[in-house]
C-alpha positions, 0 to 999 in steps of 0.5 A: 820429317816431311810427309813426302820427299822433295823431288825438286832437290832430290838429285842434289841433296839425297843419296842415289839408290843403286841396290834394292831388295824386295823381301817377300818370302810368302809370295802368293797370287794376290794384288800385293804380289802383282804390285810388288812384281810391277815395282821390281820391273819398274826399279830394274828398268830405272837402272836399280839393281833388284834382288827379289827374295821369294819362296818360289819362282813358279808363281803368278806375275813373275814370268814377264819381269825385267830380265835383270831382276835377281831372284833369291830363294830363302831356305825352306826350313823356317828355323834357319831363315833368320840366320840366312837373312842376316847372312844375306844382309851382310853379304849383299848390303842392299841400300834398301830392303823393303817388306810388304807383309807384317811377319816379313817386316818383323823378320827383316828388322830382327835380321838388321839388328843382328847384322853388320849391314847399313841397309835401310829396312822399309816397311810398306803397309798395304792395308787398313790394319785396324779395320782388318783386326775389327772385321776379323773379330780379333779380341781385345787381348789378341789385338793388344798383343798383335799391336804391341808386337807390331809397335815394338818392331815397326818403330825400329824400322828405318822408314814407312810407306803406305799405299793410301792415306787411310792405311797411313792413318790407321798405321799411325793410330795402331802403333804411334808412328807420326803420320808425317813420317809415313810416305804415301805412294800410289800403287804401280797399277797401270803398266804398259803390259796392262794396256796391251793385255786388256785388248787380248782376245777373250773367247767366252760366250758371256761376252757375246751380245745377249741383252744381259748386263754383265756385272763383274767382281774379282778377288780372293773368295775370303771374308775381306772381299765380302762376295756374299753381299755382292751376290745378294745385291746382284740377286736384287738387281736380277729381279728387275733386269736381265743380267749376269754376274761373273766372279773371277778368282778362287778361295776357300769360300767358293763352295759356300758362295756357289751354294748361296747362288743356288739358294737365291735361284740365280745360279744360272746367271752367275759364273765362277771361271777361276783365277787368271793372271790376265783379268784385264780383258774380262774387266774391259768387257764387263758393263760394271765392276763392283768392289764389295770389300770390308777393308782394303789398302788401295784396291788395285782391281778398282784402279784396274777397272777404271783403267779399263774404262769400266764403270764401278761401284764400291763399298766405302771401306777403309781404305782406298775406294774413296781416295781412288774414286775421289769422294764418289766422283768416278763411281758410287760409294755404298755402305758396307754389307748393305745389299739393298744400297749396293743393288740400287747403286749398281742399277743407277750406274748401269743406267747412267755410266760415266764415259770410258775416257773419264774413268781412264783419266781417274786412274792416271796417277797410278802408273808404273812410271810415277810409282817407281819414281816415287819409291826411288825418291822415298828410298833416297829420302830414308837413306839420307835419314840418320839411323839410330 
């Protein structure tokens, strides 16, 4: 099976995708949620009927969705969910049902086996699974059990999509799916709304002229994002130049991070504004964006910073940053959990930033239009593949 569908022969040789279900029953406020909402809008605009199965509609990123997206809410009672999903497949018969989370992927595969539907179940893997297990300290036995379960179900999926070559490689290593059978599609990060929203007025005193460089980080305050390393790196930078750090987001580690700032004596120059569903004006006005993650899939915020013309520094984590920054051409890559090396890279980038035009060009492959087209081609490719 080829690693990418042949777009040249797509119209003549492959089925037309008319109806897609995006199955995301645990929808929250992270990057994968934003990307799924973007894709739903892109598919609907391309003329595809879209069902979006989510646990609640009063969630971030949904208000601006294309009006023709059909929201479907599953039952609150988890014991009823499998039967409900079987009924949905039998009744709605989408050409494709795509999942973006492990548990949802397993549920969808189970439901397909019990249904009469011919829908293709596509699993999209958005993170480096092995790296996630490793950094979370998953023990050998627990990791074996999780891997065994994923392998058992994921090998029954009708198709696999990965958001980066690094996440594709780890999916292959973890559950034995041939790499060439996994289609890599770049995330639909750059949308017309992003390009418009980044120019919105932002009334915040830290963006007024002050002589202080403004460094920014963004994401959930949890282990994966490793904001502890960013704060320590900023504290080192703070010793040699006037600067401020703005951390946009929320999460269970926030109070611990605030306490670390106090211990390092930098609390006056660090701010936690909270979560916003429009971070783009913040990104565009920062002097530097830093990604400090321990693992990723394809970190959307890194692409968003580039699209905003903002210089970046990123950890060389698995997967995404090296691919997005093209081996460091568009931003320095630094080792994981190394505040000294990160601080040095931050200083160099502030002193010698790339111009904004170069940075915007680096993100040009991550458009909604290109990504939507690739997803439609991939869905058609998997529809043309005979089912077992």
